[in-house]
N, C-alpha and C positions, 0 to 999 in steps of 0.2 A: 605137828600142829602147824597149820597155815594161818597167816594173818589176813588173807583175802577172803571176802565173802563170796558165796556162790551166787550165780545169777538168780536161782530160784528163791534164795533167801531175800534178795533185793526186791524181787517181784512180790513175794509174800508181804514184805513190809509196806510196799506201795499199795497193795490191795487192802491191807489192814487200815492204813491211813485213809484211803478212799471210803471205806465202809464207816469208819468212825466219823469222818466228815459228813457223810450222807445222813447218818443217824443224828448227829448234832443239828444239822439243818432241819431235818424232819421234826425233831423235838422243839426247835424254835418256832417252826410254822404251826405246830399243834398248840403251843402255848399262846401264840398270837391269835389263832382262830378261837381258842377257848375264851380268851379275854373279849374278843369281838362279839361272839355269840352271847356271852353273859351280859355284856353291856347292852346289846340289842334287846335281850329279854327283859332287863331291868327297865329300860325306857318304855317297852311295850306294856309292861305291868303297871308302870306309873300312869301311862295314858289310859289304860283299861280301868284302873281304880278311880282315876279322875272322872271318867265318863260314867261309870256305874255307881260309885259310892257318893261322889261329891257333886254330882250335877243337880241333885235335888236337895232341898233342905231336909234336915233330919227332923 
């Protein structure tokens, strides 16, 4: 039994780290984009309802 790691094991660990980092960054970007589009939709809906429903007296 040897205590040293093989070069392929080190490369595999590096690739796993890179993939996990890329997935984490993609998840953060997707979450921020979702918040942005939801906020944009809500403000659009508020302006639309203000223009359609509340521009004339009931």
